[in-house]
C-alpha positions as CSV (number, residue, x, y, z in Angstrom):
1,M,0.0,0.0,0.0
2,K,1.3,3.5,-0.9
3,K,1.6,5.8,2.1
4,P,0.1,9.3,1.7
5,D,2.7,11.9,1.3
6,A,2.9,15.1,3.3
7,E,1.3,17.3,0.7
8,T,-1.8,15.1,0.6
9,L,-2.2,15.2,4.4
10,T,-1.8,18.9,4.4
11,H,-4.6,19.2,1.9
12,V,-7.0,17.1,3.8
13,D,-6.5,18.8,7.1
14,L,-7.1,22.2,5.5
15,N,-10.4,21.1,4.0
16,D,-11.5,19.7,7.4
17,L,-10.7,22.9,9.1
18,K,-12.8,24.9,6.7
19,G,-16.0,23.0,7.8
20,A,-15.3,23.0,11.6
21,P,-16.6,26.6,12.3
22,A,-20.0,25.6,10.9
23,K,-20.3,22.5,13.2
24,V,-19.4,24.5,16.3
25,S,-21.9,27.2,15.5
26,G,-24.9,24.6,15.2
27,S,-24.2,22.9,18.7
28,H,-24.1,26.3,20.4
29,G,-27.6,27.1,19.2
30,R,-29.1,23.9,20.6
31,W,-27.6,24.6,24.1
32,L,-29.0,28.1,23.9
33,W,-32.5,26.9,23.4
34,I,-32.2,24.4,26.3
35,G,-31.1,27.1,28.7
36,L,-33.9,29.4,27.6
37,S,-36.5,26.7,28.2
38,L,-35.2,26.1,31.7
39,M,-35.3,29.7,32.5
40,I,-38.9,30.0,31.4
41,F,-39.9,26.9,33.4
42,G,-38.3,28.4,36.6
43,V,-40.2,31.7,36.0
44,V,-43.5,29.7,35.8
45,V,-42.8,27.7,39.0
46,A,-41.9,30.9,40.9
47,F,-45.1,32.6,39.7
48,L,-47.3,29.7,40.8
49,T,-45.7,29.6,44.2
50,I,-46.3,33.3,44.7
51,A,-49.9,33.1,43.4
52,E,-50.9,30.1,45.8
53,D,-54.1,30.8,47.8
54,T,-53.4,31.4,51.4
55,I,-56.8,32.6,52.6
56,D,-57.8,29.3,54.4
57,V,-54.6,29.2,56.6
58,E,-54.9,32.6,58.1
59,P,-54.2,32.4,61.9
60,T,-57.1,33.0,64.3
61,S,-57.4,33.4,68.1
62,T,-60.9,31.7,68.4
63,P,-60.7,28.4,70.3
64,A,-62.3,25.2,68.8
65,P,-65.9,24.4,70.1
66,E,-66.1,21.9,73.0
67,Q,-67.6,18.5,72.1
68,L,-71.3,17.9,73.0
69,V,-71.9,14.8,75.2
70,S,-75.3,13.4,76.0
71,V,-75.5,12.1,79.6
72,E,-78.1,10.5,81.8
73,T,-78.0,11.3,85.5
74,V,-78.2,8.2,87.7
75,T,-77.9,7.8,91.5
76,T,-76.1,5.1,93.5
77,G,-78.5,3.0,95.4
78,P,-79.8,-0.5,96.0
79,Q,-80.7,-2.4,92.8
80,S,-82.3,-5.8,92.3
81,G,-81.7,-7.8,89.2
82,E,-82.4,-11.1,87.5
83,V,-80.0,-13.6,86.2
84,S,-80.6,-14.6,82.6
85,T,-80.1,-18.1,81.3
86,F,-81.6,-20.5,78.7
87,A,-83.3,-23.9,78.9
88,E,-85.3,-26.3,76.9
89,V,-88.9,-27.1,77.8
90,R,-89.3,-30.8,78.5
91,A,-92.2,-32.9,79.6
92,R,-92.0,-34.4,83.1
93,W,-93.2,-37.8,81.8
94,T,-92.4,-39.4,78.5
95,V,-93.3,-43.0,77.9
96,D,-93.5,-45.6,75.2
97,L,-96.5,-47.7,76.1
98,S,-95.8,-51.4,75.5
99,A,-98.0,-54.5,75.5
100,A,-98.2,-56.2,78.9
101,V,-100.0,-59.2,77.3
102,S,-99.9,-60.9,73.9
103,G,-102.8,-61.2,71.6
104,R,-104.6,-59.6,68.6
105,V,-105.4,-55.9,68.6
106,T,-109.2,-55.6,68.4
107,A,-109.5,-51.8,68.4
108,V,-107.5,-48.7,68.2
109,M,-109.5,-45.7,69.5
110,D,-109.5,-42.3,67.8
111,A,-107.8,-40.9,71.0
112,A,-104.8,-43.1,70.1
113,L,-104.1,-41.3,66.9
114,A,-100.9,-39.2,66.8
115,G,-101.4,-35.6,67.9
116,E,-104.4,-36.3,70.0
117,P,-104.5,-35.0,73.6
118,V,-105.8,-37.6,76.1
119,N,-106.7,-37.5,79.8
120,A,-105.5,-40.0,82.3
121,G,-107.6,-43.2,82.2
122,T,-108.7,-42.8,78.6
123,T,-108.9,-46.1,76.7
124,L,-106.6,-46.2,73.7
125,I,-106.2,-49.8,72.5
126,T,-107.9,-53.1,73.3
127,I,-106.5,-56.6,72.8
128,E,-108.6,-59.7,72.4
129,D,-109.2,-60.8,76.0
130,S,-111.3,-64.1,75.9
131,R,-108.3,-66.1,77.2
132,F,-107.8,-63.7,80.1
133,V,-111.5,-63.8,81.0
134,A,-111.4,-67.6,81.1
135,E,-108.2,-67.5,83.3
136,L,-109.9,-65.1,85.7
137,A,-112.9,-67.3,85.9
138,A,-110.7,-70.3,86.7
139,A,-108.8,-68.3,89.3
140,E,-112.1,-67.2,91.0
141,L,-113.3,-70.9,91.0
142,A,-110.0,-71.9,92.6
143,V,-110.5,-69.3,95.3
144,E,-113.9,-70.7,96.1
145,Q,-112.6,-74.2,96.2
146,A,-109.8,-73.2,98.5
147,Q,-112.2,-71.4,100.8
148,L,-114.4,-74.5,101.0
149,A,-111.3,-76.6,101.8
150,L,-110.4,-74.1,104.5
151,W,-113.9,-74.2,106.0
152,R,-113.7,-78.0,106.1
153,A,-110.2,-77.9,107.7
154,K,-111.5,-75.5,110.4
155,N,-114.5,-77.6,111.0
156,A,-112.3,-80.8,111.4
157,T,-110.0,-79.0,113.8
158,E,-112.9,-77.8,115.9
159,I,-114.5,-81.3,116.1
160,A,-111.2,-82.7,117.2
161,R,-110.8,-80.1,120.0
162,R,-114.3,-80.8,121.3
163,E,-113.7,-84.5,121.2
164,F,-110.5,-84.3,123.3
165,K,-112.2,-81.8,125.6
166,R,-115.3,-84.1,126.1
167,N,-113.0,-87.0,126.9
168,E,-110.9,-84.8,129.1
169,I,-107.8,-85.9,127.3
170,E,-104.9,-83.6,126.2
171,P,-104.2,-83.9,122.4
172,P,-100.9,-85.6,122.0
173,N,-99.8,-83.3,119.1
174,D,-101.0,-80.8,116.5
175,L,-101.6,-83.6,114.1
176,A,-104.3,-85.0,116.4
177,L,-106.1,-81.6,116.1
178,K,-105.5,-81.5,112.3
179,L,-103.7,-78.2,112.6
180,P,-101.3,-78.9,109.7
181,Q,-104.3,-79.5,107.4
182,L,-105.7,-76.2,108.6
183,E,-102.5,-74.3,107.8
184,I,-102.3,-75.9,104.3
185,A,-105.9,-74.9,103.6
186,Q,-105.2,-71.3,104.7
187,S,-102.1,-71.1,102.4
188,T,-104.1,-72.6,99.5
189,V,-106.7,-69.8,99.9
190,E,-103.9,-67.1,99.9
191,T,-102.4,-68.7,96.8
192,A,-105.7,-68.8,95.0
193,R,-106.4,-65.2,95.8
194,A,-103.0,-64.1,94.5
195,R,-103.7,-66.0,91.2
196,Q,-107.0,-64.3,91.0
197,V,-105.4,-60.9,91.4
198,A,-102.8,-61.8,88.6
199,A,-105.6,-63.0,86.3
200,K,-107.6,-59.9,86.9
201,Q,-104.4,-57.8,86.2
202,Q,-103.9,-59.6,82.9
203,L,-107.5,-59.0,81.9
204,G,-107.0,-55.3,82.7
205,D,-103.8,-55.2,80.7
206,A,-105.7,-56.2,77.6
207,T,-107.1,-52.7,77.6
208,I,-104.4,-50.0,77.1
209,V,-105.3,-46.7,78.9
210,A,-103.4,-43.4,79.3
211,P,-101.5,-43.5,82.6
212,F,-101.5,-39.6,82.7
213,S,-102.7,-36.6,80.8
214,A,-100.6,-36.4,77.7
215,F,-100.3,-35.9,73.9
216,V,-100.0,-39.0,71.7
217,T,-96.9,-38.2,69.6
218,K,-96.5,-41.6,67.8
219,R,-98.8,-44.6,67.1
220,I,-97.2,-47.8,66.0
221,V,-99.9,-50.5,66.3
222,S,-102.9,-51.0,64.0
223,P,-106.2,-53.0,64.3
224,G,-105.9,-56.7,63.7
225,Q,-102.1,-56.7,64.4
226,T,-100.8,-59.4,66.8
227,V,-98.6,-58.1,69.5
228,N,-96.3,-59.8,72.0
229,V,-95.4,-58.8,75.5
230,G,-93.0,-55.8,75.3
231,D,-94.0,-54.6,71.8
232,T,-94.3,-50.8,71.7
233,L,-97.7,-49.5,70.9
234,L,-97.8,-45.7,71.5
235,R,-95.6,-42.9,72.6
236,L,-97.1,-40.4,75.1
237,V,-95.7,-37.0,76.2
238,D,-97.0,-35.4,79.4
239,N,-98.9,-32.2,78.8
240,S,-99.8,-31.3,82.4
241,T,-96.4,-30.5,83.9
242,Y,-93.3,-29.2,82.1
243,E,-89.7,-29.3,83.4
244,L,-86.8,-27.1,82.7
245,E,-83.1,-27.6,83.5
246,A,-80.9,-24.4,83.4
247,G,-77.2,-24.0,84.0
248,V,-75.5,-21.0,85.5
249,G,-71.9,-20.2,86.1
250,R,-70.3,-19.6,89.5
251,K,-70.5,-15.8,89.2
252,S,-74.2,-15.9,88.3
253,W,-74.9,-18.4,91.0
254,N,-73.5,-16.0,93.6
255,L,-75.9,-13.4,92.4
256,L,-79.0,-15.6,92.8
257,K,-81.4,-15.1,95.7
258,K,-81.1,-18.0,98.3
259,P,-82.8,-20.3,99.0
260,L,-84.0,-20.9,95.5
261,T,-86.6,-23.6,96.3
262,G,-90.2,-22.2,95.8
263,L,-89.1,-19.0,94.1
264,T,-90.7,-18.0,90.8
265,A,-88.8,-17.3,87.5
266,K,-90.1,-15.7,84.4
267,V,-90.2,-17.6,81.1
268,L,-89.6,-15.6,77.9
269,D,-90.1,-16.7,74.3
270,Q,-87.7,-15.9,71.5
271,D,-89.3,-12.5,71.0
272,G,-88.7,-11.6,74.7
273,N,-92.3,-11.9,75.7
274,V,-93.2,-13.4,79.1
275,V,-95.2,-16.6,78.3
276,A,-95.3,-18.3,81.7
277,E,-93.9,-18.4,85.2
278,A,-91.9,-21.4,86.4
279,T,-91.5,-22.5,90.0
280,I,-87.9,-23.4,91.1
281,R,-88.0,-27.0,92.4
282,R,-84.4,-27.2,93.4
283,G,-81.0,-25.6,92.6
284,G,-77.3,-26.3,93.1
285,G,-76.0,-29.3,95.0
286,F,-73.4,-30.2,92.4
287,L,-71.5,-29.0,89.4
288,D,-72.2,-30.3,85.9
289,E,-69.7,-29.1,83.3
290,R,-68.6,-26.4,85.6
291,Q,-72.1,-25.1,86.0
292,Y,-74.7,-25.1,88.8
293,K,-78.0,-26.7,87.8
294,V,-81.4,-25.1,88.5
295,Y,-84.5,-27.3,88.1
296,L,-87.9,-25.7,87.5
297,E,-91.4,-26.8,86.6
298,I,-94.4,-25.2,84.9
299,D,-97.9,-26.3,85.9
300,E,-100.6,-26.9,83.3
301,A,-102.4,-23.7,84.4
302,D,-99.3,-21.6,83.5
303,A,-98.3,-23.5,80.4
304,N,-100.9,-22.2,77.9
305,D,-98.3,-20.5,75.7
306,V,-95.5,-23.0,76.3
307,L,-94.9,-26.1,74.1
308,F,-92.8,-29.2,74.6
309,G,-89.4,-28.7,72.9
310,D,-89.4,-24.9,73.2
311,F,-86.1,-23.2,73.7
312,V,-86.8,-20.4,76.2
313,R,-85.1,-17.7,78.2
314,L,-85.3,-17.7,82.0
315,L,-85.0,-14.8,84.3
316,L,-84.1,-16.1,87.7
317,P,-84.5,-13.9,90.8
318,G,-81.3,-12.2,91.9
319,I,-80.0,-10.6,95.1
320,T,-80.3,-6.9,96.0
321,V,-77.0,-5.0,95.7
322,D,-76.8,-2.0,98.0
323,A,-74.4,0.3,96.0
324,A,-75.2,-0.1,92.3
325,L,-76.0,1.9,89.2
326,D,-78.8,1.4,86.7
327,I,-77.4,2.7,83.4
328,P,-78.3,2.4,79.7
329,A,-76.8,-0.6,77.9
330,S,-75.3,1.7,75.3
331,A,-73.2,3.4,77.9
332,L,-71.0,0.2,78.3
333,T,-68.3,0.1,75.7
334,Q,-66.9,-3.0,74.1
335,E,-63.9,-2.8,76.4
336,G,-66.1,-2.8,79.4
337,N,-65.6,0.9,80.3
338,V,-68.2,3.5,81.3
339,W,-67.6,7.2,80.6
340,Y,-69.0,9.9,82.8
341,V,-68.7,13.7,83.1
342,D,-67.3,15.0,86.4
343,A,-68.2,18.2,88.3
344,Q,-65.7,20.2,86.1
345,D,-67.5,19.0,82.9
346,R,-64.5,16.8,82.0
347,L,-64.7,13.3,80.7
348,Q,-63.6,10.4,83.0
349,R,-63.9,6.7,82.7
350,F,-63.9,3.6,85.0
351,E,-64.3,-0.2,84.5
352,P,-67.2,-1.5,86.6
353,E,-68.4,-5.0,87.3
354,V,-71.5,-5.9,85.4
355,L,-74.1,-7.5,87.8
356,F,-77.3,-7.9,85.8
357,R,-78.7,-7.2,82.3
358,R,-82.3,-6.5,81.5
359,Q,-83.4,-5.5,78.1
360,D,-81.8,-2.1,77.3
361,R,-80.5,-1.5,80.9
362,V,-77.4,-2.7,82.8
363,I,-76.8,-2.9,86.5
364,I,-73.2,-2.2,87.4
365,T,-71.2,-1.7,90.6
366,S,-70.7,1.9,91.7
367,M,-67.4,3.5,92.9
368,P,-67.3,4.9,96.5
369,G,-67.2,8.6,97.0
370,T,-69.8,9.6,94.4
371,D,-73.6,9.2,94.7
372,V,-74.7,11.1,91.6
373,W,-73.3,10.2,88.2
374,R,-73.6,11.8,84.8
375,I,-73.2,8.8,82.5
376,A,-72.3,9.3,78.8
377,I,-75.1,7.5,76.9
378,T,-73.3,6.8,73.7
379,P,-69.5,7.0,74.3
380,L,-67.3,7.7,71.2
381,V,-63.9,6.3,70.4
382,S,-62.5,9.9,70.3
383,Y,-63.2,10.4,74.0
384,L,-60.1,11.3,76.1
385,P,-59.8,11.3,79.9
386,G,-59.9,14.9,81.1
387,Q,-61.4,16.3,77.9
388,K,-63.5,19.4,78.5
389,V,-67.0,18.9,77.0
390,R,-70.5,20.5,76.8
391,V,-73.2,18.5,78.6
392,Q,-76.7,17.7,77.3
393,T,-78.8,15.9,79.9
394,R,-81.4,13.4,78.8
395,E,-84.1,11.8,80.9
396,G,-83.5,8.2,81.9
C-alpha cells in the first residue's frame, strides 16, 4: 500500500478545518434553546408559588368548640336484678306404652291417633281378652274351692278339739287336732287369691289406657295386628307439667337469691315476651360441666303458651346490691368501660363489674365517693380522659 505523502495530508487537514466553524456554531444554538427553556420553566414555577391561595390558613385566636356529650343522671342505690339463662322445655313424663299381654289388637281408638290430647284413664287400645276372661274365671273358682277346703279344715279341727275336751284328754300333738291341714288350707286360699289378682291384672292389661294426661306423639300399632309382650304400641308425652333444667356459672350463681326452692322465675319466648312463670323446684348441690344446675317446673295452668321442645329464656330472681347503678346498655363500651362527666365537665372513665342485664339497661357496681353520676349515653372512640365537654342531659 502506498503511504500518503505530506502534501496530501496537508490538503485534507485544511479542508476539514474549513468546515469546523460551521459545526461548532450549530451545537451552540441547541444549548442556547435548552437554557432558555429552563429559564422560562423556573419563572412559571416561581409565579405559581407566589400566586398560591393562602386565605384558608390565616391564623385566628378563636378556640375550637367543645364536644357535645349526651348524659343520663343516675344515682347510686340498692338495685335488684335477674340472672338470665336459657333452657329447653321438657315434659315431666315421656313413655313408650308397651303391650303387657300378647294377643290380637281388636280396636285402636281415635284418641290413640298421633297428635291427640288424652286425659288420664282414657282407653286407647284393646287386645282380644277371651283367654284372660277364662283365666280369671278359673282363678275365681280356685279361690272358692280353697275357701271350701279351708272351711272343712277349720271344722275338722274344731271337732277334734271338742272330742278331746269331752274325753278330758290332752291332744298328743298338732296332728291330732288336724292343725297342719288347717295351715295348708289357709295357704291354699292365699295362693288362689294371688292367682285371682294376677288373672284380673292380665285381663285389665288387655285394655291400654293413658297413665297420665298427655299428647299422643306416635302410634305404632294397627287394628288386627298381633302383638307380643313388650312390643311398643304408643308414645305419650306429658302435657300437664313441664320441666326445665338451666345451667348458670359460679358468678351468676352467687348473684341468685337464696334459698331458691319455691321462688318464681319468668319464662320468655324468642321474642322476649313473658309466656309463663316457672317454680324453682331445686337448685345447686353439684356442678355439671362447671355449671350449677337449677330445676324448674311449669304447671298446666301456667303452660298455655309453652310447648314441649321450646327453647326459652329464663329470668331467675337475683339478690339486691346496696351500691349499684342502673345505666343504659349503650353506655357500656366493648372494652367494658363506662364514661362519665365529672363536676368540672370533664370526661372520665372507669371499669365497673356488670351485675345484671335486663333489656336495654345494665346494673353495674358503683365506685365509692360519688352518689350522683352523669353517665355518657353513647360514648365515642374519640373520647379522652380529662377532655372538656359540653353536657346535654337526657331523661333516663
